[in-house]
Structure formats: structure tokens, C-alpha cells
N, C-alpha and C positions, 0 to 999 in steps of 0.2 A: 504491502499500499504505500502512495504516496505522501498519505498522512502522517503524522507523527501519533495522533492520540490513539488510545487503546482501543479496538472494537470491542461495542457488546456482546457478549456470547448471547448466542439463541439458539433455538435448537433448530427451528425454519425462519428461512426470510424466503416470503411469497413475494414476487415482483407482477405486481398488475393487480389493479380492484375489480376489475369486470367481474362478469358471474360466475366464473371458472376458478380466478384466484381466491372470488368471497368464501365459494364453498368449498376449498380447500385447506383455507383458512379456519374455517368454523368446525369442520371433522378433529382439525389437529387441535386447537383450542378446546374443543370438548373431551379430545382424549387428555388433557391437563398439560399440553406441549407448550413451550416458551415459543410462542409464535409472533411476528414483525410483520406487518404487510404494506410493500411501499407501491403506492399509486404516484402514476404520474398526473392523473386526472386526462384520461385523452382518451376514453372508450368507444371502440369503431361504434356504435350505437347511439351516440351523443344526438348527433341531430336530429334522430327519430324522436316523434312525439310518443309513441308507446312502444311495451313489450309485447306481442303477441304472443298465442299459442304455449303461454305460460302457466299451467294446469294451478289455479290458485291466485296469480297474478295477472291475469288478462286485462292489457288497457293501463297497464302501472306503467307509469314512464321511465325511461332509463334512469335520471338522477334520483327519483322517488328509491327505484330498484335498490338503487348503490347505497343510497342512505338508510334504506333497512337492513340490508346487508352489514354495513359497519357496522351498525347500533349491535347485532347479533353479534357478531364476534366481538367484537368490544365484550359484547355482557359476558362470555366465556374468558376474558382477560390477554386476548390477542388485542395485540398494539396495530393501528396503523398510522401512515407517514404519509404526509401529502410530500411527494419531491420523486426527485429522478435518479437512479441510479449512473454516476460515471465512472465507478471502477468495480470489476467481480474478476478477483484470481483465487484459483482453489490453492491449498496449503498446505504442508504436512504436519501443520501443528498438532493433531491428536491423533488416536487411533486409527479412525476412521474417515470419511473425507470430510473435510473442514472448507472453507470459503470465505476471506475476505472480502464484505462489501461496502464502498463509500458509495455517499450519496451528496448530492449538488449543496447540499449545508454545509457539509463536513463530516454532517455526521457518520463513524463507521460499526458496522456488525461482523461477528464471525459464527456463520451458522453450519451446523451441522451439515442441515440439507437445503439444496434450496427449489422454487420451484416458479418455474417461468409461466408467468399468464399472461405472457407480452400480447395476445392478441397479433392479430394481423394491420397492415394498413392497403386500403383499398386504391389499386391503380386506373385510374380511368380513363377513357379517352379523350383528347385535345380538345374534346369541342367548348368553345366560350361560354360560360354562363351554367355549363354542365354539373362541375365540381358545387356551384354553390348551394345547389337544389338538393346536393344529395342527402339520403334519406328522407326527404319530405315528399317532392314530388318527383323527382330521379330517383328509380326505385330498383331493385336485382332480385327480390326474392318473392315469390307470388305469397310464400306463408308469412313472411314476416309483416306485410302491404296489401296484399291483393285485396282479402276484402275491402280495405278502406280507399279503394277505388273502382271497385267495382259497378258497372255499368258507364264508369265513364269512357274517355276518346282516349287508347291507349294506343301511342308508338312504341315499340318494339327496335331499337338502334342495334343492329345486327353488324359485332363486331368481330363474329365466330363463328362457327357451326352450330354452338349450345341454343343460340339466339330462336332456332327453330323449336327448340325443345320450349323454351321458355313461350313462344308464341301458343303453344297448346294449352300452357297451363295458365296464363294469363285469360286465353280465349275460354274459359270456364266461367269465367266473372265479369267480360262482358262480350258484347255482340259491334264493340266498336273499336277491334283493336287491328292495327297493320303494323308491315316491318317495315322499319326502314332500312334496306338493303345498301348499308353503306360499303361494309366490307366483306363480302359475302356472296361467294359464287353458289347462285340456284341452279339445281338440276330439270328437268321438266319433270321429274317423280315430285322434288321440292314442291316447283308452281303447283301441280296438280293437287298435292295436299293443301296449299294454300287456298287455292281458288274452290276445292269440296269445303271446308270450314268458314268460307266467306272471308278469307283474311287480306285484304289488299297488300300490292308491293309497291313503296315506293322507293323510286330509282335516286340514286344518286348521293352525294355527301351534306353530311348535317352539318352545318355549317356558324349554325347559332341557338339558342337556347332564348325564348323569349318572357317575359314576365311582367304581371298586371297585378297591385297590390299584394304583394307579396307570396304571390301566386304563379304558375306556372300556364302561361297561355297558348302555347303552340314550339315551332323550330322552324330553320329557314333548313329547308332540303334543295340544291341545287339553287333555282331562281326562282321557288316559289316559298310561300310562307303557309305551311300547314297547322291547323289548329289543334293543341291536344289538350289533355287535362295531366297525362302524368308521361313518363318517357322511362322504359325500362331499358336497363345497359346491363350486361354482365361485367362487373368489374374482374380484374386480376387479384385476388388478396395475396398478397406477399408476407409471410411469417418472419422472415428475415429479421433480427433485432442487435444491435451493438453489444447488447450483456451476453443474449446467445452466442456471437461471435466469440468474444473476449474469452469464453468458460469452453469452447469447443466443440459446442454444439450442432452436430451439421444440419444441413436442410435435404429435402427433397422435393421433387418438382409432382404433385398429382394432375393427371393425366386418365382424359377417358378418352380409347384410342390415341390419335396421333395427337390430339390437343392437349396441348397443356394451362392445365385451370387453376392452378396455385401452386405457392409454393407453402409446404409449411416447416415446422423444426419437425426432426426425425426420434420419433418417440414410440414404445412400447404402447400397442392400442389398449392393453388391458391397464397396465403399471404406472403408465404414463413416463416410465425409466427412459434415459438416453444410454449413450454410450460413454456418456461423463459422468463414473460411479457420484452420485449424489446428486446426480440434477435431475428434476424432472420435470415435464411438460402439460400443462391442461389448456383446454377451450379452444378456442379459435388458433394458439398460436400451432396445437397438432392436428388439428378440423377446420380448419379455413371456413368449410360449407356448412360447420354446427350451427345452429340457431342459440337462443340466450339461452333454455331450458337444457339444452343439450351442452351447451359448457358448463353451468353448473351442474348436471348430474355428473360428467367426466371427472370437475374437481372434486367431487365430493368421492368416488371412487378411489380416483389418485391419489388424496388427504389421505384415505384410510391404509392407501399403499403405504406409503412415506412413513405415517406411524408404524406398520406392520416392520417393516426396515428398520426404524429407530428400537422398537422392542428388541428384535433379535441384536441388534447391536450394543445396547444396554445389557442383555441378559450376555451374551457374552464378555463385557466390560467387570459385569460382576463375578463370573464366573471367575476371569484373570485376577481379580482381586481378590476371592475367596482360596482360590490357589496359592498366592502370593503368600496371604497368609497362614493359609496348614503348612509352608515350606520356613515358618519358622519354630524355635522350641517351645515357647509359653503356649500356643495352643495344644500341644503334642503333652508337656507337662500337665494341663487342665485333663486333657484325656488320659492317659494312665493313671492320674489322681481318679478320677469319675469312676473309670470302665470297666470292669471285671473281663478280661481275655478268654478265650477257651484255653489258652497254654496248649494248643495241638501245635506240631510240627506242621508247618507249609506243604502240602501232598507232594509238590516238586521235587523238594529236596531228597525224600529218601527212593523217589523214582528214578532219580538222575545221579543220586552221589552214592549208594548201596554198593555199587561194583567197586568203588573205589577203594586205594588200601588207607588206612587212614594213616595222617599226617597233621600239620598244622592248618588252622582252616580260620578266616575269618567272616564273620557276617557283618555287612554295613546296614545302617538299618534295623538292627536289632530289636527294637521296642524291649518290650519285657522277656526275650531273651527264648522263646520255644524251641526257636532252630539251633540254639547255640547248645543246649541242654541237650538235644537229641543228636548234637555229634558227639557231645562229650560222651553219650553214653554209647556209643559207636566205637570208643575209642579214640578219637581226636583230641587234640589239644588247642580246645576253640577261644576264638575271640569273640567277644562282640561289641559292636563300636554304634553310637547314636549320637545325637546332639543330644535328648531328654535327658535331663538328670533322674525325673523320676522315672521313667521307664527303666534307666538302668539298676537305679535302686530296687526297685521291683524284680528286675533280673538276677541280682546277685542273692535275694531271698528266699528266689526260687531255686537258683543252683544250688543252695545251701540243705533246702529241702528233700532236693532230689539225690544228695549225696553226691554231686558232680563238684564241688568247689575247686577241689584240687585241680580239675581240667578247665576250667574256665576263668576267663581276664573279659576284663570290662574300660572300654576307652570313651570318654568322652571326647566326641570329635563333632565336627560337620564336615561332611562328604564334600562339600563345595568350596572348602578352604583347606583341604586336607593334602597336607603330603605324604605318602606314606614313605614309614621309616624302617621297613623292612617287607619280607614275601612271605607268600603263605602259598600253600601246597594247593588249598581251597579256597577261591574267596567267592562269597555268595551274596547277592542281596533280594528282598522279595518285596514289590510293590514299593518300592521308593520313585515315587514321581515328582520331578521338579519343572518346573516350567521355563518355556521358552528353549534354549540352545545349553540349559544345566546339565540336561540328564548324558548328552552324547558325553558333555565335559567330566561328568562323573564316571562314566564307563572307562575314559580313558585315564583319570585317575585308579579305577580298579583294575584297568589291564598293569599297571607298574606295581601293583601288591602282588602279583599271579608270578611265583616260583617256575623257572622253565620245569617243563613238561609239567606244571598244573594247571586248574581248571579255574574256570571264571563261569560261574551260574547266575542269569539274571534275568527275573518276574516281573513282568508286570502285567497289570488289569487290564482288558483290551478297551481302548479309548470309547467304544460304542455301549460298552457295559456299564462303567462307571467315571461318573463325575470326578473330574479333576484328573484323568488320566489323560496327559496331552502326545499329540503324536499327527504326524503326517498320514494321510492316504495312503493305504498298501502296508499291511504288517505283514511279518513281522519287520519291527524297527529299521529301517535302512540304514538311519543316521547314526545307529546304534552299533550296526555292522561295520558300516565303514569308522566309526571311533575305535573298535578293534582292530580291524586292520591295518589301518595307519599306525598302531602304536608300533611302540619297538618288539622284538621277535618275530616268529614266524609262528601264524596263528591258525588251526585248521576252526571253522566257525560253521555253525549249523544252529538254524532259526525256526522255530516250529510254533501253531496255533493249538493250544488244548481246550479241550472242554473240563469243566467240571460243575461241580454241586457246588455255588457260592456259599459259602457260609455266613451268615450274617442277611441275605436275599432274601429269605422265604423259602418254606420248606420246597424244596425240589428244584428249585431256580437254576438253571445253567448258564455259566458266565466261562468267559475264554479269558487263559492265561495265554501272554505271549511270551514265550521262551530262547532266551538265547544262552545258548553254550558256546564254549569258545574253549582247547585245549593249546596254550602254549608249549611247542615244541623244544626239543632241548634236552628232555633227560627221560628215561624211560622209569618211572617210579612204577612198581610191582602194585596188580589190580589184583584185589581180593575174587579169589574163587569160591 
């Protein structure tokens, strides 16, 4: 941002205060999102006297509809700011999409999501006087304005082949319809259809629009003046907008056959999402042909999609924070102090280790020491390591109770900072889950503690089964395999996914273990037979 003021953080910034933008803001505000709607006060339908085919608001003026919408969204806590966006950039300031947006008054916002409700600009033929009557008695849509010009003298200004479609629609409403064939070539079939429906064709360019007492009274065609009450013309709606361009949102042409009808911002029809993560499009910006009620409906739908995406992001952040908290000694001290554990050995340990000749063993993340006690009972000289002082105290007591205190040792260490000061014939770790890249780093540390000819056994919860079990798609964990193979020494690595009935998950519930077993070559330790 070029302005030095710190942007105000918001959940969603809606740019554009028409029906689509207001509807999106309403849904989001009712979901208790922090929403700011920025409105430049340039609605497409501003020249029109009323909004039509809007169920429950038929005949309401555009200004009144906007005022009602503003009052509603503000009633739910959204803020409406009159102004224009002069700068918008995506940033990397957060764990998800973030956007810094500055307004023409110097105020700035940092938004998690941006909704573009920037509408379209209608490009009209360059006929003098035409644009000044746009939305009043120079019209384009029979559904928006047709009833209001019923039975009047209507001229269809043909700028492309779509004019013949408009002829049929307005001919329903008046038997005084003519085609001003300015920029279209009519086939014999076209002319036959016009004759059959009693629609005369007026040849020649339209050079002027005439008004009296602030009402259209006719047009000049060639060298003749033609009395009319309304002119219908197909505009070219263009949704291109500086903010969309600044954020990198693409546009596309909307065509009927070979005829390009409009230019729209490219967005998913259901979700409103764009190829720019965190940017959504609603209303006429996405569908230039949509009516006001269609824009509002689209805004409602997309607003819900934006909220759903934010819910997913909020949940992911909560899990991340929870995982970070669980990776500290304090919560585990409390857990060991309050919880009575089974004392049973983890099933993968005897399954994978029973064939090995006993030697020196290290259990990292030993907790209350059940695996250490089992190893000691099998003749191993076993060391348990954990960062929880309470867990280690209880483990030492269990060792005394089991009569193996002379073959057990206890160390309070955090594997994230631990530097191995010796080697062991067996290094094991069960269900030690660390955030981000810390798990791969921990495995690298464990490999350094494995003696030549020794074995490393790492067992993890499958991430689909247990919250807080991180990992990429495609288990067994490839980044952990890479951590072993990149370590010093010559390693033989095997991985597996094994089902088991999960203790504490409910009767008969099957969960999966990710198993990494690696042997460091370099010595032929005897295998028990």
C-alpha cells in the first residue's frame, strides 16, 4: 500500500453497493462476519424510475431499494462506506488469502476475502441524445421496462442480430413496434417474419434522438423524423473494472453464436469464486444479463459460500493452534495428572520387535512408560524420554511396581531440541505428532540415535482418523521416509498402513497406524529365534 496508515482488519470487503453486493453483505453480517461494504454510488440502474420483477418490491425505486438494503445490512453490524477503491493488492500477511485495499479518502482495510460487486458499464451506440435517455425511455430489457411502454410507439434500434429477438419480445407488449435497421443486414427470412408480425422496417442510420418536456418524442433516421415514445437498443455490458484488473481477476466474452453480447468477470457460477484465491464475484459483474432480483439471489448464494470458506479457514486455524498447544509440556502434564491410562503396550511394538535380540532401547515420547516397561520385561535395557515431568514421574513409579526399575531409565527432554548423546540398538516412537516440518526434523534426530545394525520404529496415527495427526496426502508419510534416507548411514526402510481396534475410540472402532520401520546397516546384531 502506498499509504502509511495501518489497514483496519475485516473478514470481508464487499466492493459495490448494488443488489448483489448488499445481499452478500447481508448474509455475511447475519453470520456475524466483520463486513465492510464500499459503495461508489454508481449503480447501473440509477437512471431507472423503478425496479421490476422483484418479488415483494415491485415498482420500488432503485434508490429506495438501496437505502432499504443498506439499513438492513447495517442493522446486523456491517459497515457501509461511501467511496471508491483506488488501490487493491493481495498480500502474504496471513495464513490464508489477505488483501490490502485503500479508498479515495485514505482509509485502508486488510480483508480476508474480497467480494467484487462492481457491476457493468453499458456501452451504447454513439447516437446524439441516446445516452441521456438511458434507463428512462431508451431501454434494453422487456422484463425491466416493457410493461411501462406497453401499447406505445417503440423503435428497436438494430445494432446487431439480437435486435430481432428484441422485436419479438416487445411486439408482445405493443402493436406499434418498428425496426430501425441501422447496423444489421436482414435476410429474406428475417423480413418475412417481420412482415408476418406487422413490424415495419425503417432503413438508414439513426442520427438523433428528440425530446420534449423531458420525454422522448422521436428519432431522426436518414433524412426523416420518426415519432416514437421509446427506443430499445442492445447495450454492450462491460464488467471490466480497475479493481478486478489490479487483483488479477480475468474476464471473458459472453457470446450467442458468433455474436459477442457482453464481457464478464470470470467466476464459478455456483460459488462466485475466481482464479484468484479469496476473491469472489457477484451480480452483474459475473452475469451482465441478470436482473436486479437475480443479482440479489446470486449475492445471497455467494455470500453463503464466502462464509463457508471462512468457516473452513477458521477451523483449520483452530486446529493449528490446538496442535501447537498440545506440543507443549504444560497440557501433557495436566493430562497425565488427570487421566488414568491403560498401561498396555502399544500393539505395534511387540509385533515388530519380538524377533530382535534385546539390547539398549530408547522410547521417545514415552509418556507413562508402558512400552518401556514391556521392553524391560523382554530383557532390554530401556530408556524412556519425554518432555512431561508428570508423565515421567508416573512411569518411574510403574517401573518400581513392575519390578523392572533396574533395567529402566528416564530422561526429561524435548525431541525438538534434543541432541542425541549416545546410540541405541532400538529407537521407538509411538504417536508423537509435531506440527509443520517438526516431525521430519524429529525423525532425523532419531536416526542419529540408532546404532549401526539398529532399528528405528516410528508409529503415527493416520491423519484421517485422529485430529492433530498432520501429514500430506499419500501415506505412509513420504517426508519421513526422506528424512531417514537422507540421514547418515545406509538405511533399509519399510512403511505400512495397519488397521487396529482403536483403544479409546469406542467399541470395535477400527483406526489405522502409519508404520515406518528402518534398519541401519553396518553391524549384524543377533536376532532372537
